[in-house]
C-alpha positions, 0 to 999 in steps of 0.5 A: 530473503531478497535478491540483490543485483547491482550494476556498478562502475569498475572503480566502485566494484571492490568497494561494493564487494567489501560492503557485501562481505562485511554484512552478515546478512549477505551471501551467494555473492556473484561478480561478472566483470565488465558485462554491463553495458548500460550503465557500463561496468560490473554486475554483482548479485547477492541474496540479502536477508530482509533484516539486513536490506536497509544497511546494505541499500544505505551503503550502496547509496552512500557509494553513489550507485543510484546515480552512477549505477543501478540497484535492484531488489527482488523477492525470493520465493524459495531458496534451498541453501545452508548459506542462506540459512546461516545468513538469515540466522546471523542477521539481526531481528526477524525478517517478518518484522523488517521494514525495507523502506525502499521496497515499501516506497517503491510499491506505494510509488506505483499504487498511489499514482492518479492514473487512468487505471486507478480512476477506472477501478475506483469508479467501477468499485463506487458504482458496484457499491451504489448498486449494493446499496439500492438492492441492500446486497451485502455481497456487492458491498464486499466486492466493491471493497475488494475492487477499490484501490484506495488503500494505495494512496492512503498508505502512500500518505502514511509513508510519506508523513513518516519518511517526510517525503512531501512529493509522495504526500502531494501525489497520494492526496491528489489521487484521493481528492480527484479520484473520489469526486470523479467516482462519485460523480460518475456514479450519480450520473449512472444512477440518474440514468438508471432512474430515467429508464425505470431501473432505479426508484427513490423508494429504494433508499427509503425502505428498510435496508438492514444490511447496508444501513450502517454505511450512513450511520457511522459511530465510534465502531467505524473509527475503531474498525478503520484504525485496526484495519490500517494496522493490519494493512501496514503490517501486511504492506511492509511484510509483503503478506497480500492475503492479510491486505485483502482482509483489510480492504473487506473491513473499511467502508470507504468505497461503500460510503462513496457509493452511498453518497452518490446514489443518495444525492442522485435520488434527492436524499441529502441526509443519507448522503451527509451521513455517508460522507461522515462515514467516508471521512471517519474512515479515511482519518482512522486509516491515515492516523493508524497507519502512520502510527504503525509505521512510526512504531515499526521504525522505533522498534526496529532501531532498538534491534541490537546489531549482530556482533561482527557485523 
């Protein structure tokens, strides 16, 4: 269930209540007349089944509440209520399958921004990956994958393509186009500094590295893993299952490839850098293609879900 809070001008309050009363997925409707000050008006709250959220939000938007009021949607962890149980049963489809587009877009909008935090996390992750490559240490590679924030902009590209939100597309692409070069450049400088003080030696890349050689040797499995991981990632994002998303981050070698590019360039190994760049491109392409396709299938499948009678 989702908790809905609406601030509405007094002249629209009855229409909002009619909309909620008519939707079988809405329950626990509460009204506070005249309590809102900014924006001024009435405060209305309700619990809404995920399956019904898109229709309710579309209806509220059509009433002009984006411009004249306020709409807030929050996840509910636990609700003990027979009315809620009935609302979930009456709403069409299954809650875990429903994509609440406004919620997804809000999450993506925050995580795909080119911010200082994004650059910091991506740079740290790339540096950790670079160290993991030099030491041939898989634990560091996994750690770098978890720290890396790149899935946010990648998911943002997928959502933007499906929803045709070109501003969001430019925003997400900018985060990746700026973020990865900055992270690689800083890692190159750090590697050169390590070489200057004797911590890093070119022979560290020339030796046998059985645990990290795959990063610079992409193949069809690289694309297949990225494709499958993106499916899991988008379903995790749309169903708010963060545990699965962590598994996705550990599956795809975007950040390790960036770290490998950096240390290879710093230590004069262009062949290794080229293989890693190919790995990075394959992973990015696979994620965007699969993530976009997953969202299209989810939207198509949900539109075919029959509406509940009397709704």
